[in-house]
N, C-alpha and C positions, 0 to 999 in steps of 0.2 A: 505870262503869267501876271496874277492882279498885284496889287501891292499887298491886299490883304493875305495873301498866302506866301508871298516872299519872307524869307527869314534873313535876318541881317547876318552877313559875313562874319564867319567867326574871327575872335582877334586873335593872331598869330602867337602875340605875346601873353596871353591870357594865363597859361600855365607857368611863364616864368614869372609874372605878376604877382601870381598866387603863392607861389614857391617864396618869393622875396619877402612878401607879407608875413608868411609863416616863420619864417626864419627871422626877421626882426621880432616879432612877437615872442618867439622861444628865446631870443637873446635877452629882450627886454625883461621876461620872467626869471631868466638866470642871476641877470644884474639884481633884479629884486631880491632874489632868494639868497645868492652867495656875495654880493656886493661887486663892485666894479672889478674888472679883470687886471691883474697887476701889469705893470708898464715894463718898459725895458729894465734890465738889470741894472742899468746906471741910474735912471730913475728911482729905483727900489732902494739903492744904495743911498741917493739923496734923502729918501723919505728914513731910511733907517739913522741916518746921522742927526736928521732933525729931530726924531722921536728919541735918541740918547740924549741930545743935548736938554731938550725938554725936560725929561726925567731927572737928569742932574740939577737942572735948574729947580724944579720942584723939591729936591731935597732940602734945599736950602731956604726954602720959604715956610712961613708959619711957625707957630710955637714948637712943635715937635721937629723942625728942620736941625739938621746939623749946624752947629754954631762953629766961629771962628772964620775970620775975614781971610785968613791965610789958606784955608781949606778951600774956601768958595772961590778966590781968586785963582788957585791952583789948578781946580778943577774947569773953571771956565778958561784958562789959558790952554790945558789939554786939549779942551773942546776946539777952540779956536784953530789950533795948530793942526789937528787932525783933518778939520774942513779945509783949511789952506792946502794942505798937502793931497787932499784928494779931488777936489774940485776942479783944479786945472787938467787932472788925468781925465776925469770923467768929459770935460770940454772939449779936449783934444780928441779921445778915442772911446766915444760912448759905445761902440761894437765891441770892443775888447771885454767888456764886462758881460756882454751876451754869449761871447765865445768862452768865458770862465765859468760863466752858469752851466752852459752846456756840457763843457769838459768835466765839471765836478759831477753834473747827472750820468756821463759816462762811466766815470770813476766809480761812481756808487755802483752802477749796474753790473759793472765788472766784479766788483767785490761780493755783491748779492751772489752773483753766478758762481764764483769760486767758494764762498762757504757752503752754498749749496751743494756744490759737487763734492766738497769735503763730507758734508754731512752724510750724503748717500752713501758714498765709500765707506764711512764710519758704521753707518747703522748696517750696511750689507756686509761688513767684514763681522761686525758682531754676530749677524744673525748665522753666517756660515760656520764661524768656529764656536759659538755658544759662549757661554758665561766666562770662560777661561780656564774653567776646571778640567774638563775634558783636555785642553790642550796642555796645560801643564802637569796634569795629574796630582796636583797638590791639593789636599783637601782644605786648606785655609784660604785659599786664593779666590776671593768673591769678584775680581775684576772684570768689567766688560770686554777687553781686549786681551791680545795677546801679551805674554810675559817674556823676559828672557833674562837669565841668569848671570849676572857681572862678577866675574872673580876681581876682587879689589887687590888681592897679593900679587 
């Protein structure tokens, strides 16, 4: 074959390179749209402590700030103590906060599931029994669920 009709050998990694470029472009677009991805739970806790301390420090600045050196000193001491208590824990066990965040998410999912299950049961009971008037036979009963007469004597 002549050189004019020969085609270059296809790049075996061309598809992988194109996918990687597309993924990088999509990640950059999302970062531009939504901001940077959150870090680990330990990093987020550090950011929270910094933001809270900055916010409290801002309360005491300017003419509209809270007055009183004692109040300012007490708040600054409280913030310093909180940071001093949390920082060593974050340094020793940063993965603990990731596990705690995951556990919190699991607890929230379990709670939602339980509530949705109860809501389904309550709505299906109300549909099955009606408004309660048919079940109790009393005219004034407007409640959505079954009622029971309790003798207090």
